[in-house]
C-alpha positions as CSV (number, residue, x, y, z in Angstrom):
1,M,-104.1,-37.4,103.4
2,N,-101.4,-34.7,103.9
3,P,-101.1,-32.4,100.9
4,D,-97.6,-31.1,102.0
5,L,-96.3,-34.7,102.2
6,Q,-97.6,-35.3,98.7
7,I,-95.8,-32.2,97.4
8,R,-92.6,-33.3,99.0
9,K,-92.8,-36.7,97.3
10,T,-93.7,-35.0,94.0
11,I,-90.8,-32.5,94.2
12,F,-88.3,-35.3,95.1
13,L,-89.4,-37.6,92.3
14,L,-89.6,-34.8,89.8
15,F,-86.1,-33.5,90.7
16,M,-84.6,-37.0,90.5
17,L,-86.4,-37.8,87.2
18,V,-85.2,-34.6,85.5
19,A,-81.7,-35.1,86.9
20,V,-81.4,-38.7,85.8
21,V,-82.8,-37.9,82.3
22,G,-80.4,-34.9,82.0
23,Y,-77.4,-37.1,83.1
24,F,-77.9,-39.4,80.1
25,V,-79.4,-37.0,77.5
26,Q,-77.2,-34.0,77.9
27,P,-73.9,-35.5,76.7
28,R,-75.6,-36.6,73.5
29,V,-77.3,-33.3,72.6
30,Q,-74.9,-30.7,73.9
31,H,-72.8,-30.7,70.7
32,Y,-75.8,-29.8,68.7
33,L,-77.0,-26.9,70.8
34,P,-76.1,-23.4,69.7
35,F,-73.1,-21.6,71.4
36,I,-73.9,-19.4,74.4
37,Q,-71.4,-16.5,74.5
38,G,-68.9,-18.5,72.5
39,K,-69.1,-21.6,74.6
40,T,-70.7,-24.9,74.1
41,L,-72.9,-26.4,76.8
42,A,-70.1,-28.9,77.7
43,E,-67.8,-25.9,78.4
44,W,-70.4,-24.3,80.6
45,D,-70.9,-27.5,82.4
46,A,-67.2,-27.4,83.4
47,I,-67.6,-23.8,84.7
48,G,-65.9,-24.7,88.0
49,V,-62.6,-25.7,86.3
50,P,-60.2,-22.8,86.4
51,N,-58.4,-21.1,83.4
52,E,-59.3,-21.9,79.8
53,V,-61.1,-25.2,79.4
54,T,-61.0,-27.6,76.5
55,V,-63.5,-30.4,76.6
56,L,-61.8,-33.6,75.6
57,S,-64.7,-35.9,76.4
58,S,-67.8,-36.1,78.6
59,L,-65.5,-37.4,81.4
60,E,-62.4,-35.3,80.9
61,V,-61.6,-31.6,80.4
62,L,-58.3,-29.8,80.0
63,S,-57.5,-26.7,82.0
64,Q,-54.9,-24.4,80.4
65,K,-53.5,-21.1,81.4
66,S,-52.8,-18.8,78.4
67,A,-49.3,-17.6,77.7
68,A,-47.8,-15.1,75.3
69,V,-48.0,-16.1,71.6
70,P,-44.5,-16.2,70.1
71,E,-43.4,-14.1,67.2
72,P,-43.3,-16.0,63.9
73,P,-39.8,-16.8,62.8
74,S,-38.3,-14.5,60.1
75,Y,-37.5,-16.0,56.7
76,L,-35.4,-15.0,53.7
77,V,-37.9,-15.6,50.9
78,C,-36.3,-16.8,47.7
79,M,-38.6,-17.2,44.7
80,I,-38.2,-19.2,41.4
81,D,-39.7,-17.2,38.6
82,D,-40.1,-17.8,34.8
83,D,-36.5,-16.5,34.3
84,P,-37.4,-14.1,31.5
85,E,-33.7,-13.1,31.2
86,G,-32.5,-16.6,30.6
87,T,-30.1,-16.6,33.5
88,N,-30.5,-20.2,34.5
89,A,-28.2,-22.6,32.6
90,Y,-30.6,-25.5,32.3
91,G,-34.0,-23.9,32.4
92,I,-36.7,-22.6,34.8
93,Y,-36.6,-25.6,37.2
94,D,-33.7,-28.0,37.0
95,P,-31.9,-29.8,39.9
96,T,-28.6,-28.3,38.8
97,D,-29.9,-24.7,38.8
98,L,-31.8,-25.4,42.0
99,A,-28.5,-26.7,43.5
100,V,-26.9,-23.4,42.6
101,T,-29.7,-21.5,44.4
102,V,-29.3,-23.7,47.5
103,S,-25.5,-23.1,47.4
104,N,-26.0,-19.4,47.3
105,L,-28.5,-19.5,50.2
106,V,-25.8,-21.2,52.2
107,R,-23.4,-18.5,51.2
108,L,-25.9,-15.9,52.6
109,N,-25.7,-17.6,56.0
110,V,-28.9,-19.7,55.6
111,K,-28.8,-22.8,57.8
112,H,-32.4,-24.0,57.6
113,L,-34.5,-24.2,54.4
114,F,-38.2,-24.8,53.9
115,L,-38.5,-25.9,50.3
116,G,-42.0,-25.2,49.0
117,T,-41.5,-26.7,45.5
118,H,-41.6,-30.3,44.4
119,L,-38.5,-32.4,43.6
120,H,-39.7,-34.6,40.9
121,W,-37.4,-35.2,37.9
122,P,-37.9,-38.9,37.0
123,D,-36.6,-38.5,33.4
124,L,-33.2,-37.0,34.4
125,P,-30.1,-39.2,35.2
126,A,-29.5,-39.9,38.9
127,I,-26.2,-37.9,38.8
128,E,-28.1,-34.7,38.0
129,N,-30.6,-35.4,40.8
130,N,-27.8,-36.0,43.2
131,T,-26.3,-32.6,42.4
132,L,-29.1,-31.1,44.4
133,N,-28.6,-33.8,47.1
134,S,-25.0,-32.7,47.7
135,Q,-26.0,-29.1,48.2
136,L,-28.9,-29.8,50.5
137,E,-26.4,-31.6,52.8
138,L,-24.6,-28.3,53.3
139,L,-27.6,-27.1,55.3
140,D,-28.1,-27.9,59.0
141,S,-31.7,-28.9,58.3
142,C,-34.3,-28.8,55.5
143,I,-38.0,-29.5,55.3
144,L,-39.3,-30.8,51.9
145,S,-42.8,-31.3,50.5
146,T,-44.6,-33.8,48.4
147,P,-48.3,-34.1,47.5
148,L,-50.2,-37.3,48.5
149,R,-53.3,-38.9,47.1
150,R,-55.5,-42.0,47.3
151,T,-55.4,-44.4,44.3
152,V,-56.4,-47.9,43.3
153,D,-52.7,-48.9,43.1
154,R,-51.4,-48.4,46.6
155,V,-47.7,-48.4,47.4
156,V,-45.6,-49.0,50.5
157,I,-44.9,-46.0,52.7
158,P,-41.5,-44.6,51.8
159,D,-39.0,-44.6,54.7
160,Y,-38.6,-40.8,54.6
161,L,-42.4,-40.5,55.2
162,L,-42.2,-43.0,58.1
163,D,-39.7,-40.7,59.8
164,S,-42.2,-37.9,59.5
165,S,-45.2,-39.8,60.9
166,V,-46.7,-41.1,64.1
167,D,-48.4,-44.3,65.0
168,L,-52.2,-44.2,64.5
169,Q,-52.7,-46.0,67.8
170,V,-51.4,-43.1,69.9
171,V,-53.9,-40.7,68.3
172,K,-56.8,-39.8,70.6
173,G,-60.3,-39.5,69.4
174,N,-62.1,-40.9,66.3
175,A,-59.5,-41.0,63.4
176,L,-62.0,-42.4,60.9
177,M,-62.7,-39.0,59.4
178,L,-59.0,-38.2,58.7
179,P,-58.1,-38.2,55.0
180,K,-56.8,-41.5,53.7
181,V,-53.8,-41.7,51.3
182,N,-51.8,-44.6,49.8
183,N,-49.6,-43.0,47.1
184,L,-47.4,-40.1,46.1
185,S,-48.2,-37.7,43.2
186,L,-44.8,-36.2,42.6
187,A,-42.4,-38.4,44.6
188,P,-38.9,-36.9,45.1
189,S,-36.5,-38.4,42.6
190,L,-33.3,-37.7,44.5
191,K,-31.7,-39.6,47.3
192,M,-33.0,-38.1,50.5
193,P,-30.3,-36.5,52.6
194,S,-30.1,-37.4,56.3
195,N,-30.6,-33.7,57.4
196,C,-34.0,-33.5,55.6
197,K,-37.5,-34.2,56.7
198,I,-40.3,-34.5,54.2
199,G,-44.1,-34.1,54.8
200,F,-47.0,-33.8,52.5
201,S,-47.9,-30.5,50.8
202,Q,-51.3,-31.3,49.4
203,L,-53.9,-34.0,49.5
204,E,-55.0,-34.3,45.9
205,S,-57.8,-36.8,46.6
206,E,-59.5,-34.3,49.0
207,P,-61.7,-31.4,47.8
208,K,-60.0,-28.0,47.8
209,T,-60.6,-25.8,50.8
210,S,-59.3,-22.7,52.5
211,H,-58.5,-24.7,55.6
212,I,-55.0,-26.2,56.0
213,P,-54.7,-30.0,56.1
214,L,-52.2,-31.2,58.7
215,L,-52.8,-34.9,59.0
216,A,-53.3,-37.9,56.6
217,V,-53.6,-41.6,57.4
218,W,-51.5,-44.0,55.4
219,D,-52.1,-47.6,56.6
220,D,-51.4,-47.5,60.3
221,R,-49.4,-44.3,60.3
222,V,-50.5,-40.6,60.5
223,I,-48.4,-38.6,58.0
224,L,-47.7,-35.0,59.1
225,S,-47.7,-32.1,56.7
226,S,-44.5,-30.2,55.9
227,L,-46.0,-27.1,57.5
228,L,-46.4,-28.9,60.7
229,L,-42.9,-30.4,60.5
230,E,-41.5,-26.8,60.0
231,R,-43.3,-25.7,63.2
232,L,-41.8,-28.7,65.1
233,H,-38.4,-27.8,63.8
234,H,-38.5,-24.3,65.3
235,L,-39.7,-25.8,68.6
236,K,-36.9,-28.3,68.5
237,L,-39.4,-31.2,68.6
238,K,-39.7,-34.6,66.9
239,P,-42.9,-36.1,65.4
240,E,-43.1,-38.5,68.3
241,D,-43.4,-35.5,70.7
242,V,-46.7,-34.5,69.1
243,E,-50.0,-35.4,70.9
244,I,-53.0,-35.5,68.6
245,T,-56.6,-35.2,69.8
246,I,-58.9,-35.5,66.8
247,G,-61.5,-32.7,66.6
248,K,-59.7,-30.7,69.3
249,F,-56.0,-29.8,68.9
250,I,-52.5,-30.9,68.2
251,S,-50.3,-30.4,71.3
252,L,-46.7,-29.7,70.4
253,G,-44.7,-31.5,73.1
254,D,-44.5,-29.9,76.5
255,T,-44.0,-26.4,75.1
256,G,-47.6,-25.4,75.6
257,N,-48.1,-24.6,71.9
258,T,-51.3,-26.0,70.4
259,I,-52.9,-26.0,67.0
260,P,-56.7,-26.4,66.8
261,I,-58.0,-28.9,64.3
262,D,-61.4,-30.2,63.3
263,E,-62.5,-33.9,63.0
264,F,-60.8,-34.1,59.5
265,G,-57.4,-32.9,60.8
266,Y,-57.7,-29.5,59.2
267,F,-56.6,-26.2,60.8
268,T,-58.7,-23.1,60.3
269,P,-56.6,-19.9,60.6
270,S,-58.1,-17.4,63.0
271,H,-56.5,-14.4,61.3
272,T,-55.4,-13.4,57.8
273,E,-52.4,-11.5,56.6
274,G,-50.9,-10.4,53.3
275,E,-48.5,-12.4,51.3
276,T,-44.8,-11.8,52.0
277,E,-43.0,-10.4,49.0
278,A,-39.9,-12.3,47.7
279,H,-36.6,-10.9,49.0
280,V,-34.5,-12.6,46.4
281,I,-35.2,-14.1,42.9
282,S,-33.5,-17.4,42.3
283,A,-32.1,-16.5,38.9
284,D,-30.5,-13.3,40.4
285,I,-29.2,-14.8,43.7
286,T,-25.6,-15.2,42.5
287,S,-25.3,-11.5,42.3
288,V,-26.6,-10.9,45.8
289,K,-23.7,-10.1,48.1
290,E,-25.5,-9.9,51.4
291,S,-28.8,-11.3,52.7
292,P,-31.5,-8.5,52.8
293,V,-32.9,-10.2,56.0
294,E,-30.9,-11.1,59.1
295,T,-32.0,-14.6,59.6
296,E,-30.8,-18.2,59.3
297,N,-34.1,-19.5,57.9
298,A,-35.1,-19.4,54.3
299,V,-38.2,-20.3,52.2
300,L,-37.8,-21.3,48.6
301,T,-41.0,-21.1,46.6
302,A,-42.1,-20.5,43.0
303,A,-44.4,-18.0,41.2
304,G,-44.9,-17.2,37.6
305,V,-46.9,-18.3,34.5
306,K,-44.7,-21.4,34.1
307,A,-43.1,-21.6,37.5
308,D,-46.5,-22.0,39.3
309,S,-46.5,-25.6,38.2
310,Y,-43.5,-26.3,40.4
311,R,-44.9,-24.8,43.6
312,A,-46.0,-27.4,46.2
313,I,-47.5,-25.1,48.8
314,E,-49.5,-21.9,48.2
315,S,-48.3,-18.9,50.2
316,P,-45.9,-20.9,52.5
317,V,-44.8,-18.0,54.6
318,R,-48.4,-16.9,55.4
319,Q,-49.4,-20.4,56.3
320,L,-46.3,-20.9,58.5
321,N,-47.1,-17.7,60.3
322,Q,-50.7,-18.8,60.8
323,L,-49.5,-22.0,62.4
324,T,-47.2,-20.0,64.7
325,L,-49.9,-17.6,65.9
326,T,-52.0,-20.3,67.6
327,P,-52.8,-20.6,71.3
328,V,-50.0,-21.2,73.7
329,Y,-50.7,-22.5,77.2
330,F,-48.8,-23.4,80.4
331,D,-49.8,-25.0,83.6
332,T,-51.9,-27.6,81.8
333,V,-54.0,-29.9,84.1
334,H,-56.4,-32.7,83.2
335,F,-59.6,-32.7,85.3
336,Q,-61.7,-35.9,85.6
337,R,-65.4,-35.9,86.1
338,I,-66.6,-37.2,89.5
339,R,-67.9,-40.8,89.6
340,W,-71.5,-41.5,88.6
341,W,-72.5,-42.7,92.1
342,D,-71.1,-39.5,93.6
343,E,-73.3,-37.6,91.1
344,L,-76.3,-39.7,92.1
345,L,-75.6,-39.0,95.8
346,L,-75.3,-35.3,95.0
347,S,-78.7,-35.4,93.2
348,V,-80.4,-37.2,96.2
349,V,-79.0,-34.7,98.6
350,A,-80.1,-31.7,96.4
351,A,-83.6,-33.2,96.2
352,F,-83.8,-33.6,99.9
353,L,-82.6,-30.0,100.5
354,L,-85.2,-28.8,98.0
355,M,-87.9,-30.6,99.9
356,L,-87.2,-28.5,103.1
357,A,-88.8,-25.4,101.6
358,V,-92.0,-27.2,100.5
359,K,-94.1,-25.8,103.4
360,R,-93.0,-22.3,102.7
361,S,-94.5,-19.8,100.2
362,V,-93.7,-19.9,96.5
363,V,-91.3,-16.9,96.8
364,I,-89.4,-18.5,99.6
365,F,-89.2,-21.8,97.7
366,W,-87.8,-20.0,94.7
367,L,-85.2,-18.1,96.8
368,W,-84.2,-21.4,98.4
369,A,-83.8,-23.1,95.0
370,M,-81.7,-20.2,93.8
371,M,-79.5,-20.5,96.9
372,L,-79.0,-24.2,96.1
373,A,-78.0,-23.2,92.5
374,V,-75.4,-20.8,94.0
375,G,-74.3,-23.5,96.3
376,F,-73.8,-25.9,93.3
377,Y,-71.7,-23.2,91.5
378,F,-69.4,-22.5,94.4
379,G,-69.3,-26.1,95.5
380,T,-68.0,-27.2,92.0
381,K,-65.5,-24.4,92.0
382,Y,-64.2,-25.4,95.4
383,L,-64.0,-29.0,94.2
384,S,-61.9,-28.1,91.1
385,A,-59.7,-25.8,93.1
386,E,-58.8,-28.4,95.7
387,T,-58.7,-31.5,93.5
388,H,-58.4,-32.6,89.9
389,Y,-62.1,-33.4,89.6
390,F,-65.1,-31.4,88.4
391,A,-68.8,-31.9,88.9
392,P,-71.2,-31.0,86.1
393,I,-74.2,-28.9,87.3
394,I,-76.2,-28.0,84.2
395,Y,-78.5,-31.0,84.6
396,L,-79.0,-30.2,88.3
397,L,-79.8,-26.6,87.5
398,T,-82.3,-27.8,84.9
399,A,-83.9,-30.0,87.6
400,L,-84.1,-27.0,89.9
401,L,-85.7,-24.9,87.2
402,V,-88.3,-27.5,86.4
403,C,-89.2,-27.8,90.1
404,M,-89.5,-24.0,90.4
405,V,-91.9,-23.9,87.5
406,V,-94.1,-26.8,88.8
407,F,-94.1,-25.8,92.4
408,P,-96.7,-23.0,92.2
409,F,-99.2,-25.3,90.7
410,L,-98.6,-27.9,93.3
411,K,-98.8,-25.3,96.0
412,S,-102.2,-23.9,94.7
413,R,-103.7,-27.4,94.7
414,A,-102.4,-28.0,98.3
415,A,-103.9,-24.7,99.4
416,F,-107.3,-25.8,97.9
417,I,-107.2,-29.1,99.7
418,H,-106.2,-27.3,103.0
419,E,-109.2,-25.0,102.6
420,L,-111.5,-28.0,102.1
421,I,-110.2,-29.7,105.2
422,E,-110.7,-26.5,107.2
423,N,-114.3,-26.1,106.0
424,Q,-115.3,-29.7,106.7
425,H,-116.7,-30.4,110.2
426,D,-117.4,-34.0,109.5
427,L,-114.5,-36.0,108.1
428,G,-117.0,-38.4,106.8
429,D,-118.4,-35.7,104.5
430,L,-114.8,-35.2,103.2
431,S,-114.5,-38.9,102.5
432,V,-117.8,-38.7,100.5
433,L,-116.4,-35.7,98.7
434,Y,-113.3,-37.8,97.7
435,K,-115.6,-40.6,96.6
436,E,-117.6,-38.3,94.4
437,E,-114.4,-36.9,93.0
438,Q,-113.2,-40.4,92.1
439,F,-116.6,-41.2,90.5
440,A,-116.4,-38.0,88.5
441,Q,-113.0,-39.0,87.3
442,K,-114.3,-42.4,86.2
443,E,-117.1,-40.7,84.3
444,L,-114.5,-38.5,82.7
445,T,-112.4,-41.5,81.7
446,V,-115.5,-43.0,80.0
447,A,-116.1,-39.7,78.2
448,K,-112.6,-39.8,76.8
449,L,-112.9,-43.2,75.2
450,S,-111.7,-43.4,71.7
451,A,-114.2,-43.3,68.8
452,R,-113.7,-47.0,68.2
453,D,-114.5,-47.8,71.9
454,R,-117.6,-45.6,71.8
455,K,-118.9,-47.2,68.7
456,H,-118.4,-50.6,70.3
457,L,-120.2,-49.4,73.4
458,R,-123.2,-48.2,71.3
459,K,-123.5,-51.5,69.6
460,Q,-123.4,-53.3,72.9
461,R,-126.2,-51.1,74.3
462,R,-128.4,-51.7,71.2
463,R,-127.8,-55.4,71.5
464,E,-128.9,-55.2,75.1
465,R,-132.0,-53.3,74.2
466,R,-132.9,-55.8,71.5
467,D,-132.4,-58.7,73.9
468,L,-134.5,-56.9,76.5
469,R,-137.4,-56.4,73.9
470,K,-137.2,-60.0,72.9
471,Q,-137.3,-61.1,76.5
472,K,-140.4,-58.8,77.1
473,K,-142.2,-60.3,74.1
474,A,-141.4,-63.8,75.2
475,D,-142.8,-63.0,78.7
476,S,-145.9,-61.4,77.2
477,K,-146.5,-64.4,75.0
478,K,-146.3,-66.8,77.9
479,T,-148.7,-64.7,79.9
480,N,-151.3,-64.7,77.1
481,D,-151.0,-68.5,76.7
């Protein structure tokens, strides 16, 4: 029996066992482990991939180089108030008065309008609704908003929402958690101009939250929010240019701009800012001779005791700025995980290399294992630098660590056996020693029997003693006869 050979086998099998278990278990538990220095275990596993890493799946990561974050666009903020002076001809919020406001915004050199109020006047004649329609057509472009909800009575998706949506089939990831809608709460009652895009402002069937909803599923389409449509407008993109990865981010075309989202399609702002004060009041805009802000973009919102009911989006300028100040990347590269048989071969090679230091001392073994760990790190960095592949090493490092912990115990037992061999002059005595050790192990096994087995054993022994006494009595009786 060669103790060193036994240690080699043990180290090899132990390394492979831990590596194989880690290969299957790690992807299933890494999302539940706490962050380490702000990174998940999956991000640490792709440590060899250059630049900033986004884990798309256990088989794919995205490498992105950060770029400068753009400045948010400037807006002329026009607000509809309660009109305490009674300036409006038809009331606080009427399509005709709103048409006058849009006409004056065009006069102030506004070419693009983000309308943060609803356009729902179902009781008014179509001619009054179309008054606003004709003024919106004077703009180069306009983003409108409408709240969506989920009801028992579903309706067909309006054409104007189809134009502001993407096919559900092109969405990456699990879309089952996205909010579901099938109806409009305050549908626009005017004919939609061709220069307007409309997205949802609120999801009334969903609980209120400080996060910003950007996506909603209607049948086989994913409807985009009006805030997201506004961001696309400034990047000169269309909805079909958007790439959505659920639980990760929304990639805005090939511009490098991304918006992080959770599994529900919500964006969580990473910074807060104060609300932008209105530059112009809608009721007073006719008297404004020159725009107080040098911009071609405007936001029309509402605020007041009565006017609040017309507002579709809370703090639109702040939310638009938050969407702008999201990460921007360039030089984006997808890295694929190496094939499973390559990882198996790598584990076998690592186990064999670890076996080379078995004959050495514990300290040398540990140094050798740490050198292997460093080799793993630089090897995976070199692989990612030269190719579009990456090799996870966390489970290999775990296997190394387990072997480092177990090795001193294996080494101490091997030293004990070596000492016995050196002290034995007769190998036969050593074989007797092994036999005695095996016998002792068997006795120990008997001693560890369960309580039920021991009870059964006692009954069996009492039965044998009774049978023996009966046999003795029978023999004694025959002798006397």
